[in-house]
C-alpha positions as CSV (number, residue, x, y, z in Angstrom):
1,M,11.9,-10.8,-7.5
2,T,10.0,-14.0,-8.1
3,A,10.9,-15.2,-4.6
4,T,9.0,-12.4,-3.0
5,K,6.0,-13.0,-5.2
6,R,5.8,-16.6,-4.1
7,Q,6.5,-15.5,-0.5
8,L,3.4,-13.2,-0.7
9,R,1.3,-16.0,-2.1
10,D,2.3,-18.2,0.8
11,L,1.5,-15.5,3.3
12,L,-2.0,-15.2,1.9
13,A,-2.5,-18.9,2.1
14,R,-2.3,-18.9,5.9
15,P,-5.5,-19.0,7.9
16,E,-4.7,-15.8,9.8
17,A,-4.9,-12.3,8.2
18,L,-1.7,-10.8,7.1
19,V,-1.2,-7.5,8.9
20,L,0.0,-5.1,6.2
21,P,1.3,-1.6,7.0
22,G,1.5,1.1,4.4
23,A,4.4,3.3,3.4
24,G,4.8,6.3,1.2
25,N,8.6,6.3,0.9
26,A,11.6,4.0,1.3
27,L,12.4,5.1,4.9
28,T,8.9,4.1,6.2
29,A,9.3,0.8,4.4
30,R,12.6,0.3,6.1
31,I,11.0,0.8,9.5
32,I,8.2,-1.6,8.6
33,E,10.8,-4.2,7.8
34,D,12.9,-3.5,10.9
35,V,9.8,-3.8,13.2
36,G,9.3,-7.3,11.8
37,F,6.3,-7.1,9.5
38,E,6.2,-9.7,6.7
39,A,5.1,-7.4,3.8
40,A,4.5,-3.8,3.0
41,Y,1.9,-1.8,1.0
42,L,3.0,1.2,-1.1
43,S,0.1,3.6,-0.6
44,G,-0.9,6.0,-3.4
45,A,-2.5,8.3,-0.7
46,A,0.8,8.2,1.3
47,I,2.8,9.1,-1.8
48,A,0.5,12.0,-2.6
49,N,0.7,13.2,1.0
50,W,4.4,12.7,1.5
51,F,5.7,13.7,-1.9
52,L,3.3,16.3,-3.1
53,G,1.8,17.5,0.2
54,S,-1.6,17.0,-1.5
55,P,-4.7,15.0,-0.7
56,D,-5.4,11.7,-2.4
57,I,-7.3,13.0,-5.4
58,G,-5.5,11.5,-8.3
59,L,-2.6,13.9,-8.7
60,T,0.2,11.4,-8.7
61,S,1.4,9.9,-12.0
62,L,2.5,6.3,-12.9
63,T,6.0,7.6,-13.3
64,E,6.0,9.0,-9.7
65,V,4.6,5.8,-8.3
66,A,7.2,3.7,-10.2
67,V,10.1,5.9,-8.9
68,H,8.9,5.5,-5.3
69,L,8.4,1.8,-5.8
70,A,11.9,1.3,-7.2
71,A,13.4,3.1,-4.2
72,V,11.3,1.0,-1.8
73,R,12.3,-2.2,-3.6
74,E,15.9,-1.3,-3.3
75,A,15.6,-0.6,0.4
76,V,13.7,-3.7,1.6
77,S,13.5,-7.4,0.9
78,L,9.8,-7.7,1.8
79,P,7.0,-8.6,-0.6
80,L,5.5,-5.3,-1.8
81,I,1.8,-4.6,-2.7
82,V,1.5,-1.5,-4.8
83,D,-1.5,0.8,-5.1
84,A,-1.9,1.6,-8.8
85,D,-5.1,3.6,-8.4
86,T,-7.3,3.3,-11.6
87,G,-4.4,2.0,-13.7
88,F,-3.9,5.7,-14.7
89,G,-6.4,5.6,-17.5
90,N,-8.1,3.1,-19.8
91,V,-7.4,-0.5,-20.6
92,L,-4.2,0.4,-22.5
93,N,-2.9,2.5,-19.7
94,T,-3.7,-0.3,-17.3
95,W,-1.7,-2.8,-19.4
96,H,1.2,-0.3,-19.4
97,T,0.9,0.3,-15.7
98,V,1.2,-3.4,-14.9
99,R,4.2,-3.8,-17.1
100,V,6.0,-0.7,-15.5
101,L,5.2,-1.6,-11.9
102,E,6.1,-5.2,-12.3
103,R,9.5,-4.2,-13.7
104,A,9.9,-1.7,-10.8
105,G,9.5,-4.5,-8.2
106,A,5.8,-5.0,-7.4
107,D,4.7,-8.4,-6.1
108,A,1.0,-7.4,-6.3
109,I,-0.7,-4.6,-8.1
110,Q,-4.0,-3.1,-6.9
111,L,-6.4,-1.6,-9.4
112,E,-9.7,0.1,-8.6
113,D,-12.9,0.8,-10.5
114,Q,-13.2,4.5,-9.8
115,T,-13.5,7.0,-12.6
116,F,-10.3,9.0,-13.3
117,P,-9.1,11.0,-11.5
118,K,-9.8,8.9,-8.4
119,R,-10.4,10.0,-4.9
120,C,-9.5,8.5,-1.5
121,G,-11.9,5.6,-0.9
122,H,-13.2,7.3,2.2
123,F,-13.9,10.7,0.6
124,A,-17.3,11.8,-0.5
125,G,-18.0,12.4,-4.2
126,K,-16.6,9.1,-5.6
127,S,-17.9,7.6,-8.9
128,V,-17.2,4.3,-10.6
129,I,-16.8,3.1,-14.1
130,S,-19.0,0.4,-15.6
131,E,-18.6,-3.1,-14.3
132,Q,-17.7,-4.3,-17.8
133,E,-14.9,-1.7,-18.2
134,M,-13.4,-2.8,-15.0
135,V,-13.7,-6.4,-16.0
136,D,-11.7,-5.5,-19.1
137,K,-9.1,-3.8,-17.0
138,I,-8.6,-6.8,-14.8
139,A,-8.4,-9.1,-17.8
140,V,-5.8,-6.9,-19.5
141,A,-3.8,-6.7,-16.2
142,V,-3.7,-10.5,-16.1
143,E,-2.5,-10.5,-19.7
144,A,0.1,-7.8,-19.1
145,R,2.0,-9.5,-16.2
146,S,5.1,-11.4,-17.2
147,D,5.3,-13.5,-14.1
148,P,2.2,-15.5,-13.3
149,D,3.0,-15.2,-9.5
150,L,2.4,-11.4,-9.7
151,L,-0.9,-10.9,-7.9
152,I,-3.7,-8.7,-9.3
153,I,-5.9,-7.1,-6.7
154,A,-9.3,-5.7,-7.7
155,R,-10.8,-3.0,-5.6
156,T,-14.3,-1.8,-6.0
157,D,-15.5,1.6,-4.6
158,A,-19.2,0.9,-5.6
159,R,-20.4,0.7,-2.1
160,A,-20.8,4.5,-1.6
161,D,-23.1,5.2,-4.6
162,H,-24.5,1.8,-5.6
163,G,-24.8,-0.1,-2.3
164,L,-23.1,-3.2,-0.9
165,A,-25.0,-5.7,-3.1
166,D,-23.7,-4.0,-6.3
167,A,-20.2,-3.9,-4.8
168,C,-20.3,-7.6,-4.0
169,R,-21.6,-8.4,-7.5
170,R,-18.7,-6.4,-9.0
171,A,-16.1,-8.1,-6.8
172,N,-17.4,-11.5,-8.0
173,A,-17.2,-10.4,-11.6
174,Y,-13.6,-9.1,-11.1
175,R,-12.6,-12.4,-9.5
176,D,-14.1,-14.3,-12.5
177,A,-12.1,-11.9,-14.8
178,G,-8.9,-13.1,-13.2
179,A,-8.3,-11.0,-10.0
180,D,-6.3,-12.9,-7.4
181,V,-7.4,-10.8,-4.4
182,L,-10.6,-8.8,-3.9
183,F,-11.0,-5.5,-2.0
184,V,-14.5,-4.1,-1.3
185,E,-13.6,-0.6,-0.1
186,A,-15.5,1.4,2.6
187,P,-18.1,-0.9,4.1
188,E,-20.0,1.1,6.7
189,T,-20.9,-1.4,9.4
190,V,-19.4,-4.6,10.9
191,G,-22.4,-6.4,9.4
192,E,-21.3,-5.3,6.0
193,V,-17.7,-6.4,6.7
194,E,-19.2,-9.8,7.5
195,T,-21.5,-9.8,4.4
196,I,-18.6,-9.3,2.0
197,I,-17.0,-12.5,3.0
198,A,-20.3,-14.4,2.9
199,E,-21.3,-13.1,-0.5
200,V,-17.9,-13.1,-2.3
201,P,-15.7,-16.2,-2.3
202,G,-11.9,-15.6,-2.5
203,L,-9.1,-13.7,-0.9
204,H,-10.0,-10.4,0.6
205,I,-8.5,-7.1,1.9
206,H,-10.0,-5.2,4.8
207,N,-8.9,-1.6,5.0
208,Q,-8.6,-0.2,8.5
209,V,-8.7,3.6,8.0
210,E,-8.4,5.9,10.9
211,G,-11.2,8.4,10.7
212,G,-12.8,6.7,7.7
213,V,-16.3,5.4,7.2
214,T,-15.4,1.7,8.0
215,P,-15.6,0.6,11.7
216,T,-12.4,-0.8,13.2
217,V,-12.5,-4.6,13.4
218,P,-10.0,-6.5,15.6
219,I,-7.5,-8.4,13.5
220,E,-8.4,-11.7,15.3
221,R,-12.0,-11.2,14.1
222,L,-10.9,-10.5,10.6
223,S,-9.0,-13.8,10.6
224,E,-12.0,-15.6,11.9
225,L,-14.2,-14.1,9.2
226,G,-11.7,-15.2,6.5
227,Y,-10.0,-12.0,5.5
228,S,-6.5,-12.5,4.1
229,I,-5.2,-9.0,4.7
230,A,-5.7,-6.4,7.4
231,L,-4.5,-3.3,5.8
232,F,-3.2,-0.2,7.7
233,A,-2.4,1.8,4.7
234,N,-1.6,5.2,6.3
235,L,-1.2,4.5,10.1
236,A,2.6,5.2,9.9
237,L,1.9,8.4,8.0
238,L,-0.5,9.6,10.6
239,A,2.0,8.8,13.4
240,S,4.7,10.7,11.6
241,I,2.5,13.8,11.1
242,R,1.6,13.9,14.8
243,A,5.2,13.3,16.0
244,T,6.7,15.8,13.7
245,R,4.1,18.5,14.5
246,E,4.5,18.1,18.3
247,T,8.3,18.1,18.2
248,L,8.6,21.1,16.0
249,A,5.9,23.0,17.9
250,H,7.9,22.3,21.1
251,V,11.0,23.9,19.4
252,R,9.0,26.8,18.0
253,Q,7.5,27.7,21.3
254,G,10.9,27.6,23.0
255,S,9.5,25.3,25.7
256,S,11.8,24.4,28.5
257,G,9.8,21.3,29.4
258,D,10.5,17.8,28.2
259,R,10.7,17.5,24.4
260,P,8.5,14.8,22.8
261,P,10.5,11.6,22.2
262,I,12.5,11.4,19.0
263,A,14.7,8.7,17.4
264,T,18.3,8.6,18.6
265,W,21.3,9.2,16.4
266,R,22.0,5.5,16.5
267,E,18.4,4.5,15.6
268,R,18.5,6.9,12.6
269,Q,21.7,5.4,11.3
270,E,20.6,1.9,11.8
271,V,17.3,2.3,10.0
272,V,19.1,3.8,6.9
273,R,21.6,0.9,7.0
274,K,24.7,3.0,7.6
275,P,26.6,0.0,9.1
276,L,26.0,-1.8,5.8
277,F,27.5,1.0,3.8
278,D,30.4,1.4,6.2
279,L,31.1,-2.3,5.7
280,L,31.1,-1.9,1.9
281,A,33.4,1.0,2.2
282,D,35.8,-0.8,4.4
283,T,35.7,-3.9,2.2
284,Y,36.3,-1.9,-1.0
285,S,38.8,0.6,0.5
286,S,39.1,2.8,-2.6
287,A,35.6,4.1,-1.8
288,A,36.2,4.6,1.9
289,S,37.4,8.2,1.6
290,T,34.3,9.3,-0.2
291,T,31.7,7.4,2.0
292,R,32.7,8.6,5.5
293,P,32.1,12.4,5.5
294,G,31.4,14.3,8.6
295,H,28.1,13.7,10.4
296,I,25.0,15.5,9.0
């Protein structure tokens, strides 16, 4: 998928921030594409929440992320940025992680400097590995990629325990080690959001986390500051939780009032590309009898 890798690089070269929604499964990625976004982010937290029903505390494996990525890659033609957590271990695990996820369809791979097992960047109790260990991980990730257009994203979680100055120093070191995009996670004020850009040259991600420690910054302001990506990693997940809970609660309570809005039958079939599969079945008629069962 070299074309999508180059497409992503072109998107990040624009002066305005790329608005990047997150997905935890192929269906959400399909909706992201249908709505008209230009790229999608495969969120490790969303995979943990959707797939395991667990918090983002490092329980997912490389194999599980790769399986989800392959499904998303098959479902959409968008450039895909993939959250690879800590690389799932040491430098050798990181090398293997990059190889596996690139083959599965990643256009960019994000690695972070937390100790293993990691925690959500907005949870308390995080810790980070040494700066040199992360520099080595970035260097081996660059070495591992087979396509030079694959982007390596370096995230630092050092702000929480070591302060912003240390986080910025680490980000600069990770850039020098070969990272293409930098991600200083969990700044706590708008002033810190601004300082990151002033102190760390390069392409940057800003993570807009509902309920997290970072204040919300308008996308237009992020573009003015020079951020390349405005990430909404789990906004779709939060919307899904609320909508599902409200709809099922309405049914459980036997309410006679108006039900919360849901997708129509037609919207459901369109987002999962049923017209495409019908066309394939009609074109290759020997398959038609097995691809048009009763509605479910």
